[in-house]
N, C-alpha and C positions, 0 to 999 in steps of 0.2 A: 481468542482469536481473533487474530487482525481481519477485517472485510478488504475484500478486494478491489473495492470502490478507493480505497485510502491507498492503491499501489502506485494512481498516477500509472494505468496501462492505456497503450495505445489500444482502436478500435481494435487490430488484428490479436492481439496479445489477448482482450478481452474475448476476443471469438474463440482462440485455441483453450481460454479455460472454461470456456461454457462446454469445449466439445468436451475436454479430459475427463470434466464434473468435480473440477477444481471453487471450491466456495470460497476458501481464505487463503492467506499466506502460508498458513503452516501446511495447506493440503498439496502448495505447488511445491515447498521447500520437502517436503515427506515423500515426495514422488520420485524412490528414490532409482538409481540404476539398476537395471536387469542384470545386466552382465558389464563387462570392460573390453574393452581391445588396448591390446599395448602393441603400439608401434616403433620400429625401429629399423633405422638401414640396414639391409642384410647385406651379410658378408656373400663372396661368391660359392664359399662350400655350402649354403644352407640353401642353394636354391635347387632343391631334389623335389623330382614327382611326387604332388601332393601337401607339398606345402605353404603354406600365407604367407607371404614375404612382401616387404615395403622397397622401394629402392625410387633413387631421382636420374631423372636422365633426360636425353636432348634429342628431340623426334628428325630423325633423317631419312631425307626422303617422301616420296607424296603419301599421303592418307585415302587406303579405300575404302569403298561404300560398296556392300552387294544385298541386296534383298531377296530372302529368301521367304518367301511365301506371303500371307496375309499376315499384318503385324511381327513380321519377323525378319530381322538384319542383322547383320555385321559388320562391325567397324576394323578396321586392319592399322597397325603403322607402325613402325621401325624404331629405336632407339638404341642410344648406348648410353649405359649406365654406370652410375660411382665406380663401378668393380671393372668398367672399362669392357662387358660384354654387350655383346648386338642381339638385344631380345624381339622376339617378335610379341605383339601384342595384341590382343582380341577383345573388343567389347561388345557384349551379345543386346542386342532389342534396346539399343540407345542412337536410334540416329542421330540424334543431334550432336554427338561428340563427331562425325563426319567436318561439324561445320565447325567446332570447338579444339580441335587438336590439328594441329598445322606444322610442316617442315620449319625445323629452328627453333621450332617451342620447347618452353623447360617446363619440363612435367614431372608431377609426382605421383607414384602409382602402388596401389596395394592392388594383390590379387594374387593368386594361384598357382604353382609351377603346373602345367600340362603337361611337358616332356623336355627334354633342352632348349633352351633359349625360347621356348616356349610360355606363354602368359596368358592367363583368361584374366582378366581385369575386373577387379569389384570396386575399386572407386577410382577419380584419377582427378588429380588438381592441377592446375593453368597456372603458371606464374604466382603460387603461392608461396609464403614463407616457412620454409621446413619443420621451423619450429612451432607452427599452428597445427604441424600435424603430426610428429612423432609425439612419444611420450603415452601415459592412460590415459586412454579415451572414453568415457561414459556410452552406453548405449542404452535408454531409456524405450521404456514400455509406449508405445502411443495409441491413436484412436485415428481412424477415417483416413481425413489427408493432412492430416498433423506431420509435420518432417521430425526429424532429430533435432537439425540446425532450427528449428522454430520453439521447440519445447528446451532445449542447450539454453536459447538466448531469451525467453521466460525467465527459467530459473535462473541466470546469473543476472537477469535483471532485480528480481525481490533479493535477491540474498543482499546487491547493494543496497536494493532502497532499507531492506529491513538489519543493516550493521550496526550493530550496535543494540539493538532492538529485540535482540530474540533469547528471553527469557531462561534461566536456567531450574528447574525444579527438582530434581536432585541436588540436596543440600553437601554443600562443600565438603564438611566431614567425610562424607561415603565417598565423595569425589575422592578424597583424598586418599582414603585407605585400597579402593581397587585400583588406586593410580591412573584414573577416568579423567579427560582433557573436557571443559565445558561443553557444552550444546552448541554454541556458536559454530566453534572450531569442528566438532563432529561434522556438522553440516556441510561446511565449507569444504573439509574433506573428504565427504563422501561420495560431492560430486564435482572436487574435484582437486583428487591426490596428485601430488610432484610423484610419489613413490610408494613402493609398497608398502611402507610404516606408516605410511598416514594413513590408508586405507584400512590396515589392521586396526588404526587406534582409534578412527570412526566407528568400526565395526564394532571393537567392543562396550564403547562409550554408548551406542544408540542400540545394541539388543540388549546389554542390562538395562536399561531405561523401557525397552517394550515388557521387558519379565520384570521389574519391577512395579509399574505402571496395573500389567496384567493380576499380578498377585496382591495388591495391595486392594484393588477391588473387587477380587475372590474371595479374599478374607471379610472386608466390612459386606461383604453380601452375606453371610453364611450364618445360617440358624446358630443364633450364640450357645456357645456349651452352657448347658444347663445343669442346676441339681434339682434332683427327685428325690423322693422316698424309694430307697433300697428295695429290689423285688427277694420277696422269701418264697422258696419253692422245695420242692423233698429231691433232693437226687437221688435219692433210691427209686419214684414213681420212672425217672425218665430213665434211671439204669434198666427198670425192668421192661418200659417200652423200647427202648436197645435191643437188648439180648432177645423180646421176644418178636424182631425183624426175620422174615422170612430171609434175610443174605445180611452178609459182614459189611458192618462199613469199613471206608476204607482208614488207613491212616491220617489223612488229608481230613475227612470228612470230621473225624473223632476232632482233630484238633481244633477246626474251624467251629465248631458245636463247643468245646470248650472256650474258647475267645467269646463265643456270644451267650452263653451262661454268665462270662465273667462280668460282661457287660451289665447287664439284667440286673446282677445282682449288686452294683456298683451304686452310687450316687450318684452319678454322672447322665444323663442324657448318651444312648446307643444311639452314635451315626455310623455304622459299617457298611462297605459293600463287600458282597461275595461274589466272587468271579470263578468262574469256572469253565472246562468244555462243554460243548454239549454231550448230557449223557454220564457228566462228573459224579451225578446226586446232590445235585443243588437242593431239589424239591425236601428230600426227606429231614434236610437241616433246616430249612424253611418251618417243617411240620414240628419237629422239637422244639424248634426256640418257640412255637405258636402255643405250642403243650406247656411249655415252662411258665409262660406270659398266663397261661390261664390255671396254673396250679397257683400261681402269685394273686389269682383273686383279678384278673384282667381279662379284657374283651381284647380281642386280635383283630386285625386285618391284613386281607391279603392279596393286591391288585395286579394284573394282569392286562395288557393293550390288546385281546382280541378274547370275542366272547369264547371261543373254541377253547385257549388254555385257560381261559375264567373255569371252563366247566371241567377241564380235566383236573385243576387244581380242587376245585371243590370235589371230585369225586376220590382223588388222593388223600385228602387230608379225612374225608367222611369214614373212609376204610380203616385207618389208623386209629381215628379219635373217638370218633362213633361209641365205639364198644366199651369205652372209655367213660360215658356219659360227657362228652363236651356235645351241646348244641352247635352245628353249622351249617351256613345258610348258604345259600347263592344270591346274589344281585347284581342285573344285569340290565340293559335296554330292553329288554323280552321279558322282563320276572313279572308272573302275573300277581296280581293284590300284592301292590308294592307297598300300599300303604299301610297296610298287614304287617305287613313283612319291617318295616323301617320300625313301625310302631314298639312291636318286639325286641327290635336291636336299640331302641333306647332306653326301655324298662329293663333292659341286660338277660332277657331271654336268651337273648342268642350269645356266645361263646366267642365266635368265629365269623366271620364274615368273610365272604370271598370272591372278589366281583371286579368291573372294567371300571372303565372313567365313571361308572355311576355313583362310585364311591363320594367321587368329589363335590354330589350336589350340593345342596344346602340344605336340602330337606332333610339328608340323612343324618343324623346324629346318634352316639354312642352315650351311655351310661357312663362306662367306666375305660377307655380306650386307652388301653395300655402298649399296643407293640404294631404295628403299622410295617409289612412287607410289600415292596414293589419287584416283581418279575417281570425281567427283559425290558425295563424302562430307559431304553436309552435317550430318548427326549423327553424325560421327567427331571422337568429344571426346577431349580431353588423355590419360585413362585408356587408351583404348585403342590411339592413338597410341605410347604409353609400353610398350604392350604386344608392338606390330611394331616397333618400333625396337631392341627388349632382345635379339630373334633376333641381332643382328651388334654389333661392338663399334665401325666408325664407319661409322653410316649416317646417309647425307644423307636427306632427308625433303622433298617432292615432293607439294600437293595440289593438285589441277584441278577447279575450278566452272564449271561452265555456266552457272549460275543468279549471274549478276554480282550483287553486292553492294555496294551505295553506300561509299564508304571511310572514311564517318566509323561506318559499320555493321562495316565488315570489319575494323576498328584495334581494334574493343572486339570483337571475337570473336576476332580474330587478330592480339592486338599481339603476343604473339610471332613473327610471322614477317616474312617480307618479300612483297612483295605485286605480282606480275606482271600488266600486264594488256593484254589481245589485243582492239582494238578495232577494227581492217578486218576484213574480209571477204575469201577468195580469189575470186580471178575468174573470171568466168564463173557468177558464180551471178546467177538473175533474181529472186531476192527473191517477194516472195508478198503478193495482194490481198487486206485482212482485210475484210469483210462483214460490219454488226451486224445481225443480220433480231428484229424485235422481235415475235417468236412462234416458237412452241417448237414447232413442224412444220415438218419435211424439204420437204413438197409444195412450198415455193416456192423449192426450189431444186436440185428433184431433176432437171429438165429439164440445169442444169448440169452434175450428178453423171455423168447417161449420158453428158452430150459426153465428159466426159473419157474414162468406163471406152470411150468407141467407139474413142479414140484412142488405146488401149492400156495406158493410165495405169491407177493403182489409189488405192483413195482409204480414207480412216480415217473411221470414227462411232464419236465418244466419247460415253461417256455415265457419269456421275458414281455410279450406283448400277448394284450387279449385278443384283438383283434387286428387286422390290416392298416386300419385308419389311425393307429398308433406314430409307427414309427417305420422309415424304409429299412428294408433290408435284416427286416426281424422275422423267426417265424413266429408269430401267433398261437393262441390257445384254441382258438375257434376253429381257424382251418387245421390246425393239428389233430386237434379231436375227434374230427368229418375223415379225418385220412386213416386216421388209426384205430378207429372204432371197425373199419373193414379190417387193417390190417389183423388186428389180433384175435379177431373172433374165433372162436365161439365163446373168447373170454369176454367180462362185461368190461367197460371202455365208460371211464366217467368223465366231467369237466368242473371243474371248482376255478373260480376268480374272483376278485373283488369289486367286482358289480351284482352278482348276486344279492338277494337278501341277508341276510342272518340266519333265515327258516330254512331258504333253500342252501346255505351252506352247512347248518344242521345236519340234514336230512343228508346232503354228500358224504357229509366226513361221517356220518353213523354208518352209512352203507359202506365206506372201504373202510373201518375199524371191525366192522363185521363179516368182509371177507365176500359182501354184495356185490364188489365192484372191486377188479383185481387189476385194471390199470386205471388211474387217475391221471388225467391229461392238465396239468393247475399250472399258475404262474405263484409266484413265492409269497403267497397269503400262507403255504406250509412251512415256511422259512421260519418262524418260531413257534415253536411248547407243542406242534404236533406227536404223537405219540400212538403207532403204529405199529408195533416190533415184529410183525409180519411181514413187512414191506420192506424189503433187502436189495432192492435194486433202483437206483433213479439214473436218468439219462436227462442232461441239461443243453439246450440248446443254445447257441450264441456263448457259449460259455467266455467267450476273449469278452462281452460288455459286462460283465459281473465282475464286484470285487472279488480279492482272496476270502476274505473273511464271511461274504454274505455264502460264498460257495459252500464254503468248510459248513456256516450252518446249515446250508442243504443237506450237505453227504452228513451231518450228524442225524437226519430222521432216517437212515437206512441203516444204523448203529446201535439198536437197541435191543437186540438178541442174542443170540449163540449163535448165530450165522454169519458167515461173513458177508458186508455188504459189497456190491459193486456198483460203482460209481463211475458215468461215462459221462465225458463231457465235450461236446460236439461244438466246432469253433470253424469259421472261416478263414482267421488270420491265420499266417505263416511266418510273420516278423517277428524279429526276435526279443521284441518287448513282451507278446504276448506267450513264447514258447517259455521267457523267463520266468513269467508269472504262474502259468499253470504247473510249470515244475517243481515250482516249489508246493502247490500244493499235491502236487502226485508223489513226492519223496519224504513228507512230511504230516503225521495226523495229530501235531500240537500246536493246538489253537493260540498257544503264546509266543510261539514262533510265529506261524503264520502272520499274528498281527502285527507285530515286527516287521516283514517282511512286508506287508500291507503299508505300513502307516512311511517305510523306505520306499515304494513305489509310487503311494497316490497321496500320500498327506492327511493328516488329520480330518479334513474338512471332507472327503471321501470315508476315511475310513468310518464315521461313527453318523455321517451325514450334517449337513450344513445346517439344519435346520437345531441343531444339538444344543439345551440351550446351555448357556457359558463356553460355548467353542471358542478358544482363542485363537483369533485372527492377525497373525505374526506377519509384519512384512519383510522382516530380516531375521528374527529366532528364527532357531531349527529345535522343535522340541524331542528331537530325534536323538541331535550330537552337540547341544549346546548344554550340558550338564552343570557345566562351572557355572555359568551364568542365571542357571534356574534356580542352583542349590542357593548361589548368594543372595538374588531376589527374593528367594523366600523367606529365608532369616531374616532379611533387612526389613523386610513388608512387616515379618511379625514385630521387629525391633521398635519401627517406628509406630506401630500401632500402639504396643504400651507404654510409650513416651511422647500419646498425641499430643500432650497439652505443652511441648516445646517450642519454641516460634521457629525454630529451622524445619519441623518437618509439615507447616502450614500448607507453603503451597504444594506439594506434593499431596496432603491428604486430599484440598481440596478436587486436585486433579483427578485422585479417584474419587472422587465424589459425582464429579462433572460425568467420568468413564460412565459408572452402575448410572446416571440419570440418562442418560446418552441411550446406553443397552437397552433400557426400560423401557424408549420412545419417548 
């Protein structure tokens, strides 16, 4: 990195750098334009209403100034442009234009056509060289009082100062193979392209560089593929378990189970992600994997992000495997006689342990850990994974996700894992009707909710805030509970949110599961893993504030029985963006397609959560649309690491190591 104090910046430029958060020359050079304006002198026929135009003209007649209310003004002037047409120009809320634009001045105007001969002025320039205005002009993201002129001047100064000093980490052999320009050329072209070709060449070089640096760092941080002792178990016993199930497994479930069993039997550690929609049957896949691991003589651990989900998994695993002689236990922060349980686990008396993050604790030791399964862990990072896997010698790893991730993104986040997907749903599921209501009032669906209650089924009401203090304009759970317990009387209404203790949450969820509570007003704590098949209706307030994948997760809570679900989305927004997003949800129940749309509309940061460990933060690269660059970068990253002793790869490997160090803080 080149320190800013070596650049000989003026006090003003140092102040701009501080406001923008620049710490080095590289930070300044990598502050890329967010968009470009292309300016050229427009022909007469291009002056149509709504069009953005650029023209050069001579001011005729006096300039007029009109005050319109407090801090609002209009400046008007006429000019004859290069097409010999008379144009009436209007400048809004820039009173100084009255002093600057005078009769006889030569002006260059960029504006929009408001009608025949009428221009709303966006920018104007007096006595300027037209060459400085026309062409491709970058527009930068700026902060506070920093203007476009200031940021452009700073970047140009640093480009001049750094001329001939911008190092190129990408080996010349790879640049030639992919037809890439040098890094210095790319930096110059991205900031000041003379034509579209220069811009495209700069973009290709810089996108490839971003992806290559990311995948090198990702692959270097991976848990190395290790050899292990192959696990041996009876397929007959596994088939007996499958044939004894009260339901038939889908083709996808059987296919994924086969992939897992092959992994367990192999001499390489399993690193596999199993993703499938809510209710697609991932839990039974996990149970069969745990059983195979048990038959091979190993202990298994299954971790869930919440105590509610851990208890549900404990119940499911126990019901199926305890009758077969498997000892199953639950470990969470509320576990009583914890020391006794941990001792039994270390002695090998417990075959399968189900738990929360409590499994990470240093005092949790296992006699012969062979398989770790984590469920719904979208923020389960590399370092956490290593800690859990380190509790055994030959530990296979299985990650389960009910939030389908587009394959492009999955390969970026989980580049070290094989990916299995369950697309089909178990037979008998009736699905769900999704209705969007463009008002944030439950009155419009109150009758349908009461009908569901009269039929003996239950309802979730989702609020995105706990109380009024959180966010303005949002319906909060506490106020909603006070209102709805009267609206739905004599049915019992309960309240659940994240500020309750685990014990309080357990009581409420147990009461809801046993139908002692018919209407549950709650926040999104029910998004993950809550299984109450009798609940077939859900109302979501402020639906416009949720991501599509999160709404789809919530919808999955009411698709767990043979009754058709009813999913009501209440929202204030009538904008096109809101309608476009929610229409996707209303028109499909395919979680994979929804995830793709969510990625297009919101980006990976919002889709997975900004705290996702390993989430790529690309400036120019696009995970959805840059498949060509991604494929090349992945292939080249593997090749570089396989030949890491070669001199030409030392610079880029050193940079990847620095990226890893920076990401770990």
